Steps between C-alpha positions, in 0.01 A plus 500: 500500500669208667869576472720258306835645597587325830435137593565375853476122515242348729771287658666821620180604675476162676861512613471862608187421703671206664800718580290771661321243714833361616674827587587543869312774679682775686367519851446841649486402864750652737814296582429252216765234433649568156676219317793612288608364166154409369523411131219628278538244219131528420546863398775407255277226358219751444748734335626232261146417399414865447798543268311282252283802429800680347527242220328540164214257440389478135274271302300495176124559492290180478366385163196318635262512791653175627844660516344817636339316788823311572704820506234677705521224763878523505488877527253484787808410700635848434388819671460759226578803707711786365791605720724802485859455616677772699870477581589650839870563545668466844400795716202598281140515628175465307143572610220274370127577530239224466207662316288185537258445788652165599845398612755449221855366497831642380743231381877524492824310447598546865731231632680459831769282344569746216507806720195653329329652802256779569317694767126541449200653673141445383233745609125461510267742320455699824877540535547248779787254474422155356835316477866584562810316377869576545782351290240263359582243234159349429234577236218607479390809694127543569346847463144557635232636269541876466827479691861582420836330539851642521790274392868585555776286350736426792698226328812505286331419168212644299150404617243436226134529601197416287157657535171487314324806359300545823815655646629850439860562599768766527839555658498626858733738680412325823614142574262225611665484840676759705809307608686562823828324580551484875854447627598393847380746769315705235128556558195592295146596595212381279136605542204349312292802395162339445560183298395140557738302721788348301806295592818698446743377233874456560796280411585403859647154537667291770715332236637836383522644852255780419277570800332793667314612811147632469234652721144558380267751665126551466353836403458582870872445558478169686741223406333215309792283383879490508795272436876501549734378221201417283437387142120509538263685268279694744176639362436872530138616528329835455652760730759262641864600538805278451855565617768281336868490596778305329657252740758312290813588306317430174234761421134413441307659212130575550244587232179697551233601242629834373336804653255295707692495826675770697865393504776692668837443656481526876738513789257289699593131498245220513669355808699633789783246484837435658764228463623373836822316567545265792443684828351815344159630613224717354170643614173489298215726619149438363355845421238360262137403547517121521692205645794411277808280483867577453617293201846376400689317229645256753488124461408234754864502615497871586402572862401816681396625843215745533297679765171685435414795728200717570538872432589553867784248481321203657595166345210309337671207321841364406683241293846356559717327239197474274414530132157644581447866420345735756144623452471859614171670584433870442707734720721213615861430409738209475874472546665236278852359546671281240628183668660291224798586282337559161384859439120524473289783360193596705222727382148628558269727297660843511189706572397276786837465670787710619824301495805629685804371683445414862606795712448720196680812392428844641164621366433862409156652443373812324144634471419634153230767459207485258581668167875503564760310295822341625803315361633187674857398402621142544869543581557130562602209278174302528144561383299599807146618575371806679221380728202719583172503693277603206267201540462559871406869459304445174708743296639488142821610332661508155856388441745477211819300552805570286820308439837673552506604131163677537289245308170392649517182705138483622211718610176502694186715475274536807716235665524346846798272436857510628711611202824309440786730400798358307854558631613858424151569370238736635124542537284810466198472730194729507242462778145523359321464832269541669745455790877536546699175460793379712784333304757269666847462356838361599834677533568425134245767405491879494218734399432856385207703365433484124441791262249301295243227572523132419204522261348763275132508606192658339139480622239540224124549518247380243580631150850620589799372303873474556788370291786296647807456278754230587837678476699196617659224294281225641139386514338662804177456695257788536299452819154610609262457793212416261452150634495622859239771438314293236559766238536480122716686252587499131864447410647556155855379439703681235816383325815712501387663170174606672280259301239311699596149609199389704199627691283357775279584795624337817501499877836328545753626751799480263577499130824499307646789299788426263823697491447829316126439477212700642183410690203736504252437781149644533278426800152378398354418841353740755773403747831691475803279429864556596767391249869462569825414324860492620610865518825450308337279232201714399416852404135606520288783363136590449395321186326660205481161333300308757181309446162655434171317499149559372187295563252470214144435607279293266440704183780751570742599223838658569769645277854420615771727356862385510731800549805276529775451240441125510206263491297441815237241577178519697475212749154401612437363846482120479269499802226633271472142375368441151409865445520601133575832336542652154825680419641682199855643499621772265823673415513861382246615238255236632673215320379175655776284650297227672146422610326240713124439501330351805837381624725484806831585326688786669520792254842625387541872422788610275712802589293815450191294423172439675250225571124510545367233736133418569386279787238269345466267801263512795770579758763771552847454348808674643792582268848590623757686290810715507457855630606611153161380379208741542144367548201706384131411504395458136166561336603267218500123534777282359264305271161518336309207651198401291273207590286380209215252517400271216433698183648827634778672303760774546740678270859525627696770315882497522593871520872432560792439266547142622321180407332381821292198595191511716490323837232288663419346838510128435187304599385155401273490195572852372478557122482800269511611137715784373564698184843669506557792260812683386527878510380518135181309589597172335464176693823393673365187674177347622385205706175341609418307814858549621704559814781672308539874547556734206828690459360841410718692254616853577219729381272204441209361698333174597131425551454227762172317569447254785336181371514283814236478770778598740558879511854600405702789649740659250790729582662772289774734623340840555685755288601235248139415419176692472181298539171569319167329455539270201330612180460159340470532117182373336687307233836365389632634170820393330655593169627200307776578254581303189627152591403531871267269693291547814295256702189618687425267791157481658627533858359315802642737761260674739333799333628402155317169458316259727384143511214420261281409796489865610305667219496841667870566460677649201705271277281193534334562162611537140674835432627674185841605368462810275733624224534770232612251237210566260540877521874465441436273205715215631470143621611313809535143621329365811470172686251450786588216741350367822694463828641165391639652180240339270418716196142628499530695176764682295542716186807592295368824336229642724357852443214501756487792744458265798544140610298339778710311757331246733547526875842380620623458141801653320531677166832527316529799263765567235542748215621347176811641335301612192248692708519873577766582761274562803175359638321592823331235715299561817339292774314572828766564764344299782417204278827446313867472591736597217837339428745564218554165329803604296777255583694538175800652678544205737749219438334173410584176679489197270459157655828312557712788366761655733480877527792691648383715791784730605405823674681772691390609849144635500405349161230237441421242237150518346369232263182360349433129464214329315455126574415268213323241716297482818697382804766585757797704381832557670702822483860435608776756562862379523765724657814502284737632767528685830243269661526647850435858390184459292153373588265504198121523530268385217142635496203449262246772414178511301575830323790669320489784753601243766235633737308176572728229638404133476782330688863546606789260557515633856176311563644160398763283666838517324648149512692482173844625596639826626567633147144436374176692551186319379134601458226253395148602394202342322413684176249496211609461140523832318449712814802730529663563837758765578821405677708733718853411614642707789772476766394497868713801591473671157852376430661390174413165335715264291244234407325294230120458494305221329137378486382140447179296503473224762331206325320236707682167462360150510587461867309825577829680566587812303750475217674830439570623148833402347788727583328649805 
């Protein structure tokens, strides 16, 4: 049904489109010029237009087709899309999932000028990053089909977002962006663990004196880009590493998609830098792999002298009183002297250069053995590095650097860098090998052996599990060598209360573990993987709650038993593509909790329960699950799967204590008949030539017959249903009590009746209705009509034992009040369909008369209406109050059992106002229809319903009845 609740004016869409086309793009190229103070007036304009949607728009229904057409044209300027509003308070985060297959937008009242700002990250269906925004004040946000978006309110006022029903949403513990505020001389290391290249987000600005140094390295460790005192937005690709260091008094805040990048504080700066006063000198040694330049923040008025030397001390180039910066090849060095009076800061990428005063301090060296751990103390007043020859000898080491108060400053796993140690801080270093490493340090340092390593390390083989619990007060990285050895492992993250937070299979080298939370890792590849976490931040133990996995071959059935005290899910491997399976989950005593037929929904098993899963695809499916779930090969499938061709029948018996519907694999053109019986054998429901499935009552049964040329596969939960060959009765027999009526229809469906041109099939010839009226000494009334409702013959006091009914005709039977209490009537089962025609208990709608239609949640309105004239009739429902909460549906049926629907208001455009629901249908005089009034979500209704004839006026427009 086209929703009437929210109207967004077409003008808004035009303005919003124009705004989006005019928005400035954010360049991702390195060293991009960024212009400060840009005003985003377009965004505010879009916001003002969108606020129109919060106003109430009301109007009366038209009283003529002319007015109707006019209003319809006016309303074509409105987008009738229903939105749900969610208020996100400052600091709150919401997760939104787009269940549609195409990109959809999330709208908001974000505004730069009003301080209504947010961070957001949109992800594609495969988990890759689509868009990233930080402190954003523009609407809307695009979310790819099947993707998700995280939105965090970073402003000072509430953020209101609006979404359509294609989005599901919930609050999130995790923010959209992991924010890092970098102060002067503070450094962070960021690694892209497998995501598409994205420009980093930050609030750096020349106008606000917020700048930083950065150095970007490729996966092989070579420098790819760098900048001194920058406000650029460098992009960071898969496997690339970024070092950022604050360079100004005002800190810079960075934002990264939460949990997607490895982010850690580091003692390693982006640049080796020094500020030189007039006459001071410094040496820069290129220890990298490429030619590079020493940079500075000097102006055209600041002069320097420089000399570049070969490694053996031979001069190769020089500059005197110049503003040019020296280019230094690998293994060469330059000496720079500041000539002019203004102090100038010089710098070069830290990993590629060693910077030290000319003449240098006394250098000490120590060789550290493989497997040994040492502590280096910085006894000075400045942050200083400890250099080493790890790259030269091809060896690795772990380190953890601590501040004077014992808190972690930075760390490195399998590192080859030169750790920077803060003043009065210390570093614990463990040599991993394969060779000893020589460390250089100045007189400000001292060292000693350590009683514990820098990192807690565990090497696991395939199928082995270990649990790492973060015992610190901060988010910490857990490292692995998976990417290096091309291994894979499952990781399950648990909250502090030991409930599962997330699960995935990955090959990343780092992932984050929250304070007080636990990570359980299980190796799934043939290659062993070493994991490591900072020794003082983690405790580790063999895990009895790791990840198990079972592969179901085509046709296999497995029983999964959950021995846990909480629910657990089975996750199927997405690499199996569109592989389908049947699943039925039970709690104790085999009480069904959920089931999925021919589906791809991951089964959920309640505490102490079990699930039976059957692979019904043509390829293997691998399920992963908690080690507290036991997997056993099962001889019982999850479902009965019965494929019936045209004319074939089966009996589905509900042996449980729950009412349960059958399932079916949907295919184009499928049709079936069914007779649905209660436990006492009486008919509960029936349908012919339908695609509706019967809800089989507890203890009852349904007989289903395929009537389409297309075979149909039915599903019934095994254990809830038994299936037997259908014993189709040879006749229909009903007992008609005093005052009751029945109609016997000569059916046209499949094996019941056929077209007259096919003489060989049953039901295409005249057939009898039989009765015991004469033996009982009573009379009955009957009327035989053709398909159009024309009377063929009738009798008010018949006593005959049978009445002949032509092919495709109907006979209406009734027992008069003066007759004996009971009469029996019978008809061939496959030739006739039987319907109770007693509608005396239904409310009657009278043309042009209002009827109050107030119902509590779950109730329905059921009426009968008999038109007095041929023509089009309108059924209108007006909502008396609470317009936003109720959505009425009006439907017409041919029978008082409401089993054969003619039309529904959901099939017609609703253009008469948001508090009206209208259904129009052409009817025959005297032919009763049955009207059902329901609420879309089975909610309460406060309404009035009315019916009226639409007379054809002189101008060929319809004139509606007075008062309608």
